[in-house]
C-alpha positions, 0 to 999 in steps of 0.5 A, spaced: 257 197 810 263 202 808 267 203 814 270 210 815 277 211 814 282 211 820 285 218 822 292 217 823 297 222 827 304 221 828 307 226 833 315 227 834 318 232 839 319 236 833 311 236 832 306 233 827 310 229 822 303 226 819 296 227 820 291 224 814 286 218 813 289 211 812 286 205 810 290 200 814 296 200 819 302 195 821 307 197 826 312 194 830 310 193 838 314 190 843 311 184 843 311 183 835 308 187 829 300 189 830 295 191 825 289 196 825 283 196 821 277 201 821 273 199 827 279 196 831 277 196 839 281 201 843 288 199 844 294 202 847 301 199 845 308 200 846 312 201 840 319 199 838 324 201 833 322 198 826 318 199 820 311 202 820 307 201 814 300 204 812 296 204 806 293 210 803 289 210 797 290 203 796 298 204 796 303 202 802 307 207 804 312 206 810 317 209 815 322 208 820 320 209 827 324 209 834 320 207 840 314 210 843 307 209 843 300 208 839 293 209 842 287 207 838 280 210 839 274 211 835 278 210 829 283 215 831 290 213 831 295 217 835 303 215 834 307 218 839 315 217 837 321 220 839 323 220 831 321 218 824 324 217 817 320 216 811 322 210 807 323 215 801 328 219 804 333 213 806 339 213 802 341 206 801 348 207 801 349 211 807 344 205 811 349 200 808 355 203 810 352 205 817 351 198 818 358 195 816 361 201 820 357 199 826 358 191 825 366 193 825 366 196 831 362 191 835 366 185 833 372 186 838 367 188 844 364 183 850 357 182 849 356 185 856 359 191 855 355 198 855 358 200 848 356 193 845 349 195 847 349 202 844 352 199 838 347 193 838 341 199 838 345 203 832 346 196 828 338 194 829 336 201 826 341 201 820 338 194 819 331 197 819 333 203 815 335 198 809 329 194 810 324 200 809 328 202 803 328 195 800 320 195 801 318 202 800 323 206 796 327 201 792 326 202 784 
C-alpha cells in the first residue's frame, strides 16, 4: 500500500510561508525532536527554536524556526510559528559573527540577569542558524 503524502503548511504572522506535500517531517518540540510520517496519529506539540527538516521528492530541506505549535491531523501538518528562515538563505559568516558577538556580550554578565537570558536566546538562535546552514546549505 502506498501512503498518500503529508500536506504541510507553515504559517507565520506574515502569512503562509510554505504550503506543499512532503514525505516526512522532523521538528524541534519542547520535549525533544519528533518525526511525522504519513498515517501519523493526531498530534499537537509545542515547538521550540530549532531546525525543522522535511523530505520532498526524496531530498531533505531545512529551515530555522522560532517557537510555535504543530498540529497533525489526517496527514495534514499545520506549523504555526513566529518566524522561519530557509537554510539556503543563511549567510554563514553573518551567523558566526552574531554568535561571537553575543558570546562576547554574555561573558561578563551574571547568569541570573535578565540581559543574560535574552542574550542566551540570541546565542541559541545563532547556533541553530549555523547548524541549519551546515546541514542543508553548505556546498
